MOPAC internal coordinates of N, CA, C and O (Angstrom, degrees):
PM7 1SCF
backbone

  N    0.0000 0     0.00 0     0.00 0    0    0    0
  C    1.4512 1     0.00 0     0.00 0    1    0    0
  C    1.5273 1   108.55 1     0.00 0    2    1    0
  O    1.2310 1   120.31 1   -41.83 1    3    2    1
  N    1.3092 1   117.02 1   138.17 1    3    2    1
  C    1.4542 1   122.30 1  -178.84 1    5    3    2
  C    1.5278 1   110.01 1   -75.05 1    6    5    3
  O    1.2310 1   120.81 1   -37.28 1    7    6    5
  N    1.3083 1   116.05 1   142.72 1    7    6    5
  C    1.4590 1   121.16 1   177.46 1    9    7    6
  C    1.5213 1   109.25 1   -75.22 1   10    9    7
  O    1.2310 1   120.61 1   -22.94 1   11   10    9
  N    1.3332 1   116.43 1   157.06 1   11   10    9
  C    1.4515 1   120.50 1   177.54 1   13   11   10
  C    1.5177 1   108.30 1   -58.87 1   14   13   11
  O    1.2310 1   120.70 1   -47.21 1   15   14   13
  N    1.3128 1   116.27 1   132.79 1   15   14   13
  C    1.4523 1   121.33 1  -179.97 1   17   15   14
  C    1.5151 1   113.78 1    89.36 1   18   17   15
  O    1.2310 1   120.09 1   164.49 1   19   18   17
  N    1.3298 1   117.44 1   -15.51 1   19   18   17
  C    1.4599 1   120.36 1   178.61 1   21   19   18
  C    1.5217 1   108.27 1   -74.54 1   22   21   19
  O    1.2310 1   120.71 1   -47.37 1   23   22   21
  N    1.3162 1   116.25 1   132.63 1   23   22   21
  C    1.4543 1   119.82 1  -178.90 1   25   23   22
  C    1.5132 1   109.86 1   -73.27 1   26   25   23
  O    1.2310 1   121.14 1   -54.96 1   27   26   25
  N    1.3049 1   115.42 1   125.04 1   27   26   25
  C    1.4530 1   121.92 1  -179.33 1   29   27   26
  C    1.5211 1   107.40 1  -116.18 1   30   29   27
  O    1.2310 1   120.59 1   -43.21 1   31   30   29
  N    1.3021 1   116.48 1   136.79 1   31   30   29
  C    1.4558 1   120.99 1  -179.86 1   33   31   30
  C    1.5186 1   109.37 1  -104.34 1   34   33   31
  O    1.2310 1   120.61 1   -34.53 1   35   34   33
  N    1.3234 1   116.44 1   145.47 1   35   34   33
  C    1.4605 1   122.90 1   177.86 1   37   35   34
  C    1.5166 1   107.89 1  -132.14 1   38   37   35
  O    1.2310 1   120.90 1   -22.02 1   39   38   37
  N    1.2940 1   115.89 1   157.98 1   39   38   37
  C    1.4581 1   120.67 1   172.89 1   41   39   38
  C    1.5212 1   107.71 1   -91.50 1   42   41   39
  O    1.2310 1   120.89 1   -48.67 1   43   42   41
  N    1.3300 1   115.91 1   131.33 1   43   42   41
  C    1.4560 1   120.14 1   176.14 1   45   43   42
  C    1.5241 1   108.18 1   -64.75 1   46   45   43
  O    1.2310 1   120.60 1   -42.67 1   47   46   45
  N    1.3257 1   116.46 1   137.33 1   47   46   45
  C    1.4623 1   119.46 1  -176.72 1   49   47   46
  C    1.5203 1   112.90 1  -109.77 1   50   49   47
  O    1.2310 1   120.22 1   170.22 1   51   50   49
  N    1.3229 1   117.19 1    -9.78 1   51   50   49
  C    1.4595 1   120.41 1   179.25 1   53   51   50
  C    1.5148 1   109.26 1  -140.71 1   54   53   51
  O    1.2310 1   120.80 1   -18.93 1   55   54   53
  N    1.3079 1   116.08 1   161.07 1   55   54   53
  C    1.4507 1   121.10 1   173.50 1   57   55   54
  C    1.5107 1   113.61 1    82.06 1   58   57   55
  O    1.2310 1   120.91 1     7.33 1   59   58   57
  N    1.3275 1   115.87 1  -172.67 1   59   58   57
  C    1.4652 1   120.94 1  -174.35 1   61   59   58
  C    1.5187 1   113.80 1   -66.59 1   62   61   59
  O    1.2310 1   119.74 1   162.34 1   63   62   61
  N    1.3272 1   118.10 1   -17.66 1   63   62   61
  C    1.4622 1   121.21 1  -179.29 1   65   63   62
  C    1.5192 1   112.19 1   -93.58 1   66   65   63
  O    1.2310 1   120.05 1  -167.21 1   67   66   65
  N    1.3288 1   117.51 1    12.79 1   67   66   65
  C    1.4611 1   121.46 1  -176.79 1   69   67   66
  C    1.5134 1   110.65 1   -49.38 1   70   69   67
  O    1.2310 1   120.74 1   -52.72 1   71   70   69
  N    1.3090 1   116.19 1   127.28 1   71   70   69
  C    1.4564 1   121.51 1   176.77 1   73   71   70
  C    1.5153 1   114.34 1    88.98 1   74   73   71
  O    1.2310 1   119.48 1   166.73 1   75   74   73
  N    1.3235 1   118.60 1   -13.27 1   75   74   73
  C    1.4558 1   120.40 1   178.57 1   77   75   74
  C    1.5228 1   109.41 1   -82.29 1   78   77   75
  O    1.2310 1   121.05 1   -29.79 1   79   78   77
  N    1.3229 1   115.60 1   150.21 1   79   78   77
  C    1.4586 1   120.19 1   176.37 1   81   79   78
  C    1.5245 1   107.61 1   -82.71 1   82   81   79
  O    1.2310 1   120.81 1   -52.77 1   83   82   81
  N    1.3326 1   116.05 1   127.23 1   83   82   81
  C    1.4610 1   121.44 1  -179.32 1   85   83   82
  C    1.5247 1   109.15 1  -127.30 1   86   85   83
  O    1.2310 1   120.78 1   -24.75 1   87   86   85
  N    1.3119 1   116.11 1   155.25 1   87   86   85
  C    1.4614 1   120.09 1   178.75 1   89   87   86
  C    1.5237 1   109.93 1   -72.48 1   90   89   87
  O    1.2310 1   120.91 1   -40.00 1   91   90   89
  N    1.3074 1   115.87 1   140.00 1   91   90   89
  C    1.4621 1   121.72 1   177.49 1   93   91   90
  C    1.5324 1   107.69 1   -66.09 1   94   93   91
  O    1.2310 1   119.30 1   -56.83 1   95   94   93
  N    1.3396 1   118.95 1   123.17 1   95   94   93
  C    1.4612 1   120.34 1  -176.93 1   97   95   94
  C    1.5264 1   113.66 1   -64.77 1   98   97   95
  O    1.2310 1   120.29 1   162.84 1   99   98   97
  N    1.3412 1   117.06 1   -17.16 1   99   98   97
  C    1.4681 1   118.87 1   177.95 1  101   99   98
  C    1.5242 1   110.89 1   -63.99 1  102  101   99
  O    1.2310 1   120.16 1   148.39 1  103  102  101
  N    1.3250 1   117.29 1   -31.61 1  103  102  101
  C    1.4637 1   120.68 1   178.99 1  105  103  102
  C    1.5236 1   110.26 1   -62.40 1  106  105  103
  O    1.2310 1   120.60 1   131.72 1  107  106  105
  N    1.3253 1   116.46 1   -48.28 1  107  106  105
  C    1.4604 1   120.94 1   179.01 1  109  107  106
  C    1.5273 1   110.75 1   -63.75 1  110  109  107
  O    1.2310 1   120.50 1   138.48 1  111  110  109
  N    1.3203 1   116.65 1   -41.52 1  111  110  109
  C    1.4662 1   120.60 1   179.33 1  113  111  110
  C    1.5250 1   111.03 1   -60.30 1  114  113  111
  O    1.2310 1   120.41 1   135.23 1  115  114  113
  N    1.3210 1   116.83 1   -44.77 1  115  114  113
  C    1.4659 1   120.04 1  -179.53 1  117  115  114
  C    1.5266 1   111.75 1   -66.78 1  118  117  115
  O    1.2310 1   120.14 1   147.09 1  119  118  117
  N    1.3338 1   117.34 1   -32.91 1  119  118  117
  C    1.4679 1   120.04 1   176.23 1  121  119  118
  C    1.5254 1   110.37 1   -65.31 1  122  121  119
  O    1.2310 1   120.02 1   138.21 1  123  122  121
  N    1.3337 1   117.56 1   -41.79 1  123  122  121
  C    1.4669 1   120.89 1   177.37 1  125  123  122
  C    1.5271 1   111.14 1   -63.79 1  126  125  123
  O    1.2310 1   120.80 1   135.21 1  127  126  125
  N    1.3227 1   116.08 1   -44.79 1  127  126  125
  C    1.4658 1   120.84 1  -178.82 1  129  127  126
  C    1.5244 1   110.65 1   -64.52 1  130  129  127
  O    1.2310 1   119.99 1   145.50 1  131  130  129
  N    1.3306 1   117.62 1   -34.50 1  131  130  129
  C    1.4668 1   120.84 1   177.64 1  133  131  130
  C    1.5304 1   110.73 1   -64.68 1  134  133  131
  O    1.2310 1   120.34 1   147.20 1  135  134  133
  N    1.3362 1   116.96 1   -32.80 1  135  134  133
  C    1.4704 1   121.11 1   178.06 1  137  135  134
  C    1.5256 1   111.91 1   -74.50 1  138  137  135
  O    1.2310 1   121.15 1   140.49 1  139  138  137
  N    1.3384 1   115.41 1   -39.51 1  139  138  137
  C    1.4652 1   120.38 1  -177.61 1  141  139  138
  C    1.5261 1   108.24 1  -155.58 1  142  141  139
  O    1.2310 1   120.45 1   -63.58 1  143  142  141
  N    1.3175 1   116.75 1   116.42 1  143  142  141
  C    1.4665 1   120.95 1  -175.12 1  145  143  142
  C    1.5259 1   113.23 1   -63.81 1  146  145  143
  O    1.2310 1   119.83 1   162.52 1  147  146  145
  N    1.3308 1   117.93 1   -17.48 1  147  146  145
  C    1.4655 1   120.41 1   178.96 1  149  147  146
  C    1.5247 1   112.28 1   -67.19 1  150  149  147
  O    1.2310 1   120.33 1   160.26 1  151  150  149
  N    1.3250 1   116.97 1   -19.74 1  151  150  149
  C    1.4633 1   119.66 1   177.15 1  153  151  150
  C    1.5235 1   111.61 1   -62.03 1  154  153  151
  O    1.2310 1   119.77 1   151.84 1  155  154  153
  N    1.3115 1   118.04 1   -28.16 1  155  154  153
  C    1.4629 1   120.26 1   179.66 1  157  155  154
  C    1.5271 1   110.33 1   -59.67 1  158  157  155
  O    1.2310 1   120.35 1   131.60 1  159  158  157
  N    1.3191 1   116.94 1   -48.40 1  159  158  157
  C    1.4690 1   120.39 1   178.53 1  161  159  158
  C    1.5214 1   111.31 1   -64.38 1  162  161  159
  O    1.2310 1   120.44 1   136.24 1  163  162  161
  N    1.3257 1   116.76 1   -43.76 1  163  162  161
  C    1.4630 1   120.69 1   179.68 1  165  163  162
  C    1.5264 1   111.48 1   -60.93 1  166  165  163
  O    1.2310 1   120.57 1   136.13 1  167  166  165
  N    1.3256 1   116.52 1   -43.87 1  167  166  165
  C    1.4657 1   120.20 1   179.56 1  169  167  166
  C    1.5194 1   111.45 1   -64.09 1  170  169  167
  O    1.2310 1   120.63 1   137.60 1  171  170  169
  N    1.3219 1   116.41 1   -42.40 1  171  170  169
  C    1.4600 1   118.90 1  -178.72 1  173  171  170
  C    1.5294 1   111.07 1   -64.48 1  174  173  171
  O    1.2310 1   120.24 1   137.30 1  175  174  173
  N    1.3205 1   117.16 1   -42.70 1  175  174  173
  C    1.4692 1   120.78 1   178.78 1  177  175  174
  C    1.5264 1   110.23 1   -62.01 1  178  177  175
  O    1.2310 1   119.93 1   134.87 1  179  178  177
  N    1.3316 1   117.75 1   -45.13 1  179  178  177
  C    1.4731 1   121.00 1   179.38 1  181  179  178
  C    1.5270 1   110.57 1   -67.80 1  182  181  179
  O    1.2310 1   119.85 1   143.90 1  183  182  181
  N    1.3228 1   117.89 1   -36.10 1  183  182  181
  C    1.4630 1   122.29 1   175.72 1  185  183  182
  C    1.5330 1   109.13 1   -58.87 1  186  185  183
  O    1.2310 1   120.36 1   132.06 1  187  186  185
  N    1.3286 1   116.92 1   -47.94 1  187  186  185
  C    1.4730 1   120.82 1   178.57 1  189  187  186
  C    1.5207 1   110.83 1   -63.02 1  190  189  187
  O    1.2310 1   120.36 1   136.81 1  191  190  189
  N    1.3252 1   116.92 1   -43.19 1  191  190  189
  C    1.4652 1   120.82 1  -178.42 1  193  191  190
  C    1.5256 1   111.97 1   -63.04 1  194  193  191
  O    1.2310 1   120.27 1   153.00 1  195  194  193
  N    1.3178 1   117.08 1   -27.00 1  195  194  193
  C    1.4686 1   121.65 1   179.92 1  197  195  194
  C    1.5281 1   112.84 1   -91.45 1  198  197  195
  O    1.2310 1   119.81 1  -175.22 1  199  198  197
  N    1.3268 1   117.97 1     4.78 1  199  198  197
  C    1.4592 1   120.51 1   175.36 1  201  199  198
  C    1.5138 1   115.69 1   109.29 1  202  201  199
  O    1.2310 1   119.98 1  -176.78 1  203  202  201
  N    1.3299 1   117.65 1     3.22 1  203  202  201
  C    1.4583 1   120.19 1   177.57 1  205  203  202
  C    1.5182 1   111.21 1   -67.85 1  206  205  203
  O    1.2310 1   120.46 1   -31.82 1  207  206  205
  N    1.3123 1   116.72 1   148.18 1  207  206  205
  C    1.4607 1   120.35 1  -176.18 1  209  207  206
  C    1.5237 1   114.01 1  -116.26 1  210  209  207
  O    1.2310 1   119.64 1   174.73 1  211  210  209
  N    1.3304 1   118.29 1    -5.27 1  211  210  209
  C    1.4642 1   120.48 1  -178.40 1  213  211  210
  C    1.5265 1   110.23 1   -68.99 1  214  213  211
  O    1.2310 1   121.16 1   -44.75 1  215  214  213
  N    1.3083 1   115.38 1   135.25 1  215  214  213
  C    1.4627 1   119.98 1   173.92 1  217  215  214
  C    1.5316 1   108.11 1   -69.09 1  218  217  215
  O    1.2310 1   120.70 1   -15.05 1  219  218  217
  N    1.3112 1   116.27 1   164.95 1  219  218  217
  C    1.4685 1   121.75 1  -173.22 1  221  219  218
  C    1.5284 1   112.13 1   -52.43 1  222  221  219
  O    1.2310 1   119.66 1   132.29 1  223  222  221
  N    1.3222 1   118.26 1   -47.71 1  223  222  221
  C    1.4598 1   121.54 1  -177.94 1  225  223  222
  C    1.5323 1   111.25 1   -67.02 1  226  225  223
  O    1.2310 1   120.25 1   139.96 1  227  226  225
  N    1.3268 1   117.13 1   -40.04 1  227  226  225
  C    1.4665 1   120.97 1   177.41 1  229  227  226
  C    1.5274 1   110.95 1   -65.39 1  230  229  227
  O    1.2310 1   120.64 1   141.48 1  231  230  229
  N    1.3295 1   116.39 1   -38.52 1  231  230  229
  C    1.4613 1   121.66 1   177.54 1  233  231  230
  C    1.5273 1   110.08 1   -60.79 1  234  233  231
  O    1.2310 1   120.70 1   132.78 1  235  234  233
  N    1.3152 1   116.27 1   -47.22 1  235  234  233
  C    1.4620 1   120.53 1   179.02 1  237  235  234
  C    1.5298 1   110.99 1   -63.04 1  238  237  235
  O    1.2310 1   120.22 1   141.71 1  239  238  237
  N    1.3273 1   117.18 1   -38.29 1  239  238  237
  C    1.4707 1   121.01 1   179.00 1  241  239  238
  C    1.5194 1   111.16 1   -62.65 1  242  241  239
  O    1.2310 1   119.46 1   140.03 1  243  242  241
  N    1.3211 1   118.64 1   -39.97 1  243  242  241
  C    1.4605 1   117.16 1   179.33 1  245  243  242
  C    1.5164 1   112.17 1   -78.28 1  246  245  243
  O    1.2310 1   119.75 1   153.84 1  247  246  245
  N    1.3378 1   118.09 1   -26.16 1  247  246  245
  C    1.4699 1   118.64 1   173.77 1  249  247  246
  C    1.5265 1   110.81 1   -62.64 1  250  249  247
  O    1.2310 1   120.73 1   138.36 1  251  250  249
  N    1.3250 1   116.21 1   -41.64 1  251  250  249
  C    1.4628 1   121.49 1  -177.94 1  253  251  250
  C    1.5266 1   113.02 1   -89.20 1  254  253  251
  O    1.2310 1   120.92 1  -168.69 1  255  254  253
  N    1.3465 1   115.85 1    11.31 1  255  254  253
  C    1.4702 1   123.24 1   174.79 1  257  255  254
  C    1.5307 1   113.37 1    63.19 1  258  257  255
  O    1.2310 1   120.51 1  -151.66 1  259  258  257
  N    1.3173 1   116.63 1    28.34 1  259  258  257
  C    1.4570 1   121.06 1   173.52 1  261  259  258
  C    1.5251 1   108.61 1   -77.65 1  262  261  259
  O    1.2310 1   121.07 1   141.44 1  263  262  261
  N    1.3267 1   115.56 1   -38.56 1  263  262  261
  C    1.4632 1   121.94 1   172.94 1  265  263  262
  C    1.5214 1   107.89 1  -121.18 1  266  265  263
  O    1.2310 1   120.59 1   -18.53 1  267  266  265
  N    1.3134 1   116.47 1   161.47 1  267  266  265
  C    1.4646 1   121.24 1  -178.59 1  269  267  266
  C    1.5304 1   109.27 1  -106.90 1  270  269  267
  O    1.2310 1   120.12 1   -63.74 1  271  270  269
  N    1.3351 1   117.37 1   116.26 1  271  270  269
  C    1.4644 1   119.92 1   178.94 1  273  271  270
  C    1.5295 1   110.44 1   -76.37 1  274  273  271
  O    1.2310 1   120.94 1   -16.61 1  275  274  273
  N    1.3279 1   115.82 1   163.39 1  275  274  273
  C    1.4588 1   118.35 1   173.85 1  277  275  274
  C    1.5341 1   109.03 1   -79.83 1  278  277  275
  O    1.2310 1   120.72 1   -10.89 1  279  278  277
  N    1.3133 1   116.23 1   169.11 1  279  278  277
  C    1.4656 1   120.77 1  -176.84 1  281  279  278
  C    1.5258 1   112.41 1   -61.29 1  282  281  279
  O    1.2310 1   120.13 1   146.05 1  283  282  281
  N    1.3373 1   117.36 1   -33.95 1  283  282  281
  C    1.4570 1   119.59 1  -179.93 1  285  283  282
  C    1.5265 1   111.08 1   -67.05 1  286  285  283
  O    1.2310 1   119.96 1   139.07 1  287  286  285
  N    1.3279 1   117.68 1   -40.93 1  287  286  285
  C    1.4661 1   119.94 1   176.76 1  289  287  286
  C    1.5243 1   111.06 1   -62.11 1  290  289  287
  O    1.2310 1   120.21 1   143.16 1  291  290  289
  N    1.3232 1   117.20 1   -36.84 1  291  290  289
  C    1.4660 1   119.89 1   177.03 1  293  291  290
  C    1.5283 1   110.80 1   -66.09 1  294  293  291
  O    1.2310 1   120.28 1   142.96 1  295  294  293
  N    1.3246 1   117.07 1   -37.04 1  295  294  293
  C    1.4664 1   120.01 1   177.25 1  297  295  294
  C    1.5236 1   110.52 1   -65.47 1  298  297  295
  O    1.2310 1   120.64 1   137.90 1  299  298  297
  N    1.3302 1   116.39 1   -42.10 1  299  298  297
  C    1.4668 1   119.92 1   177.89 1  301  299  298
  C    1.5259 1   110.23 1   -62.58 1  302  301  299
  O    1.2310 1   120.06 1   139.85 1  303  302  301
  N    1.3235 1   117.48 1   -40.15 1  303  302  301
  C    1.4653 1   120.87 1   175.96 1  305  303  302
  C    1.5245 1   110.32 1   -60.82 1  306  305  303
  O    1.2310 1   120.05 1   138.21 1  307  306  305
  N    1.3210 1   117.51 1   -41.79 1  307  306  305
  C    1.4683 1   120.86 1   178.50 1  309  307  306
  C    1.5294 1   110.54 1   -61.00 1  310  309  307
  O    1.2310 1   120.17 1   138.26 1  311  310  309
  N    1.3342 1   117.28 1   -41.74 1  311  310  309
  C    1.4642 1   120.22 1   176.80 1  313  311  310
  C    1.5204 1   110.85 1   -63.17 1  314  313  311
  O    1.2310 1   120.20 1   137.39 1  315  314  313
  N    1.3329 1   117.23 1   -42.61 1  315  314  313
  C    1.4663 1   121.09 1   178.92 1  317  315  314
  C    1.5243 1   110.55 1   -61.38 1  318  317  315
  O    1.2310 1   120.50 1   139.68 1  319  318  317
  N    1.3252 1   116.65 1   -40.32 1  319  318  317
  C    1.4668 1   120.63 1   178.62 1  321  319  318
  C    1.5216 1   111.35 1   -62.17 1  322  321  319
  O    1.2310 1   120.27 1   140.20 1  323  322  321
  N    1.3243 1   117.09 1   -39.80 1  323  322  321
  C    1.4656 1   120.29 1   178.73 1  325  323  322
  C    1.5210 1   111.17 1   -60.65 1  326  325  323
  O    1.2310 1   120.38 1   146.66 1  327  326  325
  N    1.3305 1   116.88 1   -33.34 1  327  326  325
  C    1.4593 1   121.14 1  -178.66 1  329  327  326
  C    1.5260 1   113.04 1   -82.25 1  330  329  327
  O    1.2310 1   120.18 1   150.67 1  331  330  329
  N    1.3221 1   117.26 1   -29.33 1  331  330  329
  C    1.4648 1   121.57 1  -172.22 1  333  331  330
  C    1.5236 1   113.00 1   -98.53 1  334  333  331
  O    1.2310 1   120.20 1   144.73 1  335  334  333
  N    1.3167 1   117.23 1   -35.27 1  335  334  333
  C    1.4735 1   120.84 1  -173.06 1  337  335  334
  C    1.5250 1   110.91 1   -59.75 1  338  337  335
  O    1.2310 1   121.20 1   -40.89 1  339  338  337
  N    1.3277 1   115.30 1   139.11 1  339  338  337
  C    1.4740 1   119.53 1  -179.76 1  341  339  338
  C    1.5173 1   112.04 1   -68.49 1  342  341  339
  O    1.2310 1   120.10 1   180.00 1  343  342  341

């Protein structure tokens, strides 16, 4: 299991990047949250707005790799990051 903050690579399973190795968006999310804890709330709100269904506590659990989200939830997180990241 990867340590918190360790960059983990995944293969894209949908879309034009299918089969390419991409960075796990949880790594970027945790880097933002480490800079400013308010990003956690912003990310969760944008995640919900983009179609995510995880409740706040479940969202935090998959960010910190306590639970494993499905590939679609990771894609939604990536979209949320695009909207929130400075």
